[in-house]
ZAMARGU-4260 file (C-alpha; in steps of 0.2 Angstrom, whole numbers, plus 5000, padded with zeros to 4 digits):
<rodrens>
0) 4992/4900/5018 | 4996/4916/5008 | 5010/4916/4994 | 5017/4935/4991 | 5027/4938/4977
5) 5039/4955/4979 | 5039/4952/4996 | 5054/4962/5000 | 5048/4977/4986 | 5039/4992/4996
10) 5019/4987/4996 | 5025/4967/4997 | 5035/4970/5014 | 5018/4981/5022 | 5007/4967/5013
15) 5018/4955/5022 | 5020/4963/5038 | 5002/4966/5042 | 4998/4946/5039 | 5010/4943/5050
20) 5006/4949/5065 | 4987/4943/5061 | 4996/4928/5065 | 4994/4922/5046 | 5006/4909/5035
25) 5016/4919/5022 | 5029/4913/5010 | 5036/4925/5003 | 5045/4925/4984 | 5057/4940/4979
30) 5070/4941/4964 | 5082/4953/4975 | 5088/4959/4955 | 5098/4976/4959 | 5086/4990/4950
35) 5089/4998/4966 | 5097/4996/4980 | 5098/4980/4988 | 5101/4983/5006 | 5083/4991/5009
40) 5077/4973/5003 | 5088/4963/5014 | 5084/4974/5027 | 5063/4974/5026 | 5067/4954/5025
45) 5078/4957/5041 | 5061/4962/5049 | 5050/4949/5041 | 5060/4935/5047 | 5058/4937/5066
50) 5041/4928/5063 | 5042/4911/5064 | 5026/4911/5051 | 5035/4919/5037 | 5049/4909/5025
55) 5057/4917/5012 | 5062/4907/4994 | 5073/4917/4982 | 5065/4913/4966 | 5065/4924/4947
60) 5048/4919/4942 | 5055/4918/4925 | 5063/4903/4929 | 5050/4891/4928 | 5063/4876/4933
65) 5070/4883/4949 | 5051/4891/4955 | 5044/4874/4951 | 5057/4867/4961 | 5055/4877/4977
70) 5036/4882/4978 | 5031/4864/4975 | 5030/4859/4993 | 5018/4872/4995 | 5006/4871/4980
75) 4990/4860/4989 | 4994/4874/5005 | 4993/4890/4998 | 4976/4898/4996 | 4980/4917/4995
80) 4991/4923/4980 | 4996/4941/4983 | 5006/4944/4967 | 5016/4963/4970 | 5031/4957/4959
85) 5035/4968/4945 | 5046/4979/4937 | 5043/4997/4941 | 5045/5014/4936 | 5036/5024/4920
90) 5054/5033/4914 | 5064/5015/4915 | 5049/5009/4901 | 5056/5020/4888 | 5074/5017/4892
95) 5072/4998/4895 | 5055/4990/4888 | 5057/4972/4886 | 5061/4972/4905 | 5041/4977/4907
100) 5036/4962/4896 | 5048/4949/4901 | 5044/4953/4922 | 5028/4959/4921 | 5020/4949/4907
105) 5027/4934/4907 | 5033/4931/4924 | 5013/4933/4928 | 5012/4920/4914 | 5022/4909/4922
110) 5015/4910/4940 | 4997/4906/4933 | 5004/4894/4923 | 5008/4883/4939 | 4993/4888/4950
115) 4978/4884/4936 | 4972/4868/4941 | 4976/4871/4960 | 4958/4867/4970 | 4965/4877/4983
120) 4968/4895/4979 | 4953/4904/4984 | 4960/4921/4976 | 4974/4928/4964 | 4979/4946/4969
125) 4990/4957/4957 | 4996/4974/4955 | 4993/4983/4941 | 4994/5004/4942 | 4983/5019/4941
130) 4994/5024/4925 | 4983/5012/4914 | 4972/5027/4912 | 4987/5039/4902 | 4981/5054/4901
135) 4961/5052/4902 | 4965/5047/4919 | 4963/5066/4926 | 4942/5063/4920 | 4938/5048/4922
140) 4947/5035/4933 | 4931/5025/4936 | 4938/5004/4939 | 4922/4998/4931 | 4927/5006/4912
145) 4939/4997/4902 | 4955/5006/4898 | 4963/5005/4879 | 4976/5021/4879 | 4990/5019/4891
150) 5005/5031/4885 | 5021/5019/4893 | 5027/5003/4891 | 5024/5003/4910 | 5007/5006/4909
155) 5003/4994/4893 | 5011/4980/4902 | 4999/4981/4916 | 4985/4984/4908 | 4991/4968/4898
160) 4990/4959/4915 | 4972/4965/4919 | 4966/4953/4900 | 4978/4941/4907 | 4969/4939/4921
165) 4950/4939/4914 | 4959/4925/4900 | 4965/4916/4916 | 4947/4916/4926 | 4934/4911/4910
170) 4946/4897/4907 | 4951/4891/4924 | 4937/4897/4933 | 4948/4906/4946 | 4942/4924/4956
175) 4955/4940/4952 | 4957/4953/4957 | 4966/4967/4951 | 4972/4984/4963 | 4976/5001/4953
180) 4988/5009/4965 | 4989/5028/4964 | 5006/5036/4971 | 5009/5026/4988 | 5023/5033/4999
185) 5029/5030/5015 | 5041/5021/5027 | 5052/5007/5018 | 5047/5015/4999 | 5060/5014/4985
190) 5075/5024/4984 | 5069/5028/4967 | 5054/5037/4970 | 5054/5055/4968 | 5052/5057/4987
195) 5066/5049/4992 | 5077/5058/4981 | 5072/5074/4984 | 5074/5070/5005 | 5092/5064/5000
200) 5097/5082/4991 | 5089/5091/5002 | 5100/5082/5017 | 5115/5085/5006 | 5111/5103/5000
205) 5112/5096/4981 | 5100/5101/4967 | 5085/5091/4962 | 5077/5091/4945 | 5057/5094/4947
210) 5046/5087/4931 | 5033/5097/4922 | 5039/5112/4930 | 5030/5103/4946 | 5013/5103/4938
215) 5011/5086/4940 | 4997/5080/4951 | 4995/5066/4959 | 4982/5056/4972 | 4995/5053/4982
220) 4989/5040/4996 | 4999/5033/5012 | 5006/5014/5014 | 4994/5010/5028 | 4978/5015/5021
225) 4984/5006/5004 | 4986/4990/5017 | 4971/4992/5024 | 4961/4992/5008 | 4969/4978/5001
230) 4965/4966/5018 | 4948/4974/5014 | 4948/4968/4997 | 4953/4951/5002 | 4940/4950/5017
235) 4928/4953/5006 | 4930/4942/4990 | 4944/4926/4999 | 4926/4916/5004 | 4916/4921/4986
240) 4906/4910/4979 | 4908/4912/4960 | 4920/4914/4949 | 4925/4934/4946 | 4937/4944/4937
245) 4939/4963/4944 | 4950/4977/4944 | 4948/4990/4960 | 4956/5007/4961 | 4965/5010/4979
250) 4970/5028/4981 | 4967/5045/4989 | 4953/5053/4979 | 4964/5071/4984 | 4975/5073/4969
255) 4988/5086/4973 | 5002/5093/4964 | 5019/5089/4962 | 5022/5110/4971 | 5011/5108/4985
260) 5019/5089/4990 | 5036/5099/4990 | 5032/5111/4999 | 5024/5100/5014 | 5040/5089/5014
265) 5052/5106/5015 | 5039/5114/5029 | 5041/5098/5039 | 5059/5095/5036 | 5062/5114/5041
270) 5073/5114/5025 | 5070/5125/5006 | 5077/5112/4994 | 5088/5118/4979 | 5075/5115/4965
275) 5076/5115/4946 | 5062/5116/4935 | 5062/5107/4919 | 5051/5099/4904 | 5037/5084/4907
280) 5046/5065/4904 | 5040/5057/4890 | 5027/5045/4897 | 5024/5055/4913 | 5006/5056/4916
285) 5001/5075/4918 | 4986/5071/4932 | 4981/5056/4942 | 4965/5055/4953 | 4958/5039/4961
290) 4937/5038/4958 | 4932/5028/4974 | 4914/5030/4970 | 4916/5012/4968 | 4925/5005/4978
295) 4916/5013/4994 | 4902/5004/4988 | 4909/4988/4985 | 4922/4986/5000 | 4920/5002/5010
300) 4935/5011/5003 | 4944/5021/5018 | 4956/5032/5017 | 4964/5040/5034 | 4981/5046/5037
305) 4983/5066/5029 | 4997/5071/5019 | 5005/5081/5032 | 5005/5067/5046 | 5010/5056/5032
310) 5024/5065/5025 | 5028/5067/5048 | 5030/5050/5049 | 5039/5046/5029 | 5051/5060/5036
315) 5054/5053/5054 | 5059/5036/5046 | 5068/5043/5033 | 5079/5050/5048 | 5080/5035/5058
320) 5085/5022/5043 | 5097/5034/5034 | 5106/5042/5049
</rodrens>
């Protein structure tokens, strides 16, 4: 049995769907907060609820009493935890930093405290972020190297989760795998992501702001490739005999400019956007580049979906969903 937190979220939805299609039992947890439009969260859940082996629990991990009450009946059946819940968004962490302490750090500790003595747990996987590399990420993003220079509260909260995992691994002899995601995009993505805003505004003939004059570089990674590599990690380590605490990159090693990403969007949509170029936003990392040399050796990390194909699939979904 799998427990997936953030099951109504972008990555959580796709991971849940993959497991359910493979006949796994999934307990999905989400608090359905209003950080972005709740409708898409409920629409994702509608799809998951079509599977008989999916059970959804609306829970806030920071409400320890409610969490314990609702999840207790499954405690001795849950073998793998995939913790994808948390407060997203680098820029929002400038505005509301306390949300990241509460929803990324404290909620994770509450989850670990509940399961720390469970003998059934085979693996705890949790979402970190490529943002933990800070501005050195353009030079070296090797997942085995310690990181100490986050440049936003969001990235600091993710780095804190990695350190907390190490402590709980040492104290309670659990297996932990952290995953540093690199600029995940695709169908059912978060409406606050720039490419969704871009598609909406290009459709409505509205100007769109492009930060850092479009000179950001990102390792844009299609959601199917993320799920593919997550499954590889789970299969690699779920029956691993020894205690471990490790962290891996999941991302496209080809880092491209935001300008190029936008150009492919415009070409695929068949329409030019009204672009307004503005300066870099505080906390934004200029360049991310996923180094997967270690990941290829350990679990055969693969990228199968090209940027053009990924954007084509994204736009086809966007047109069907936002009619």
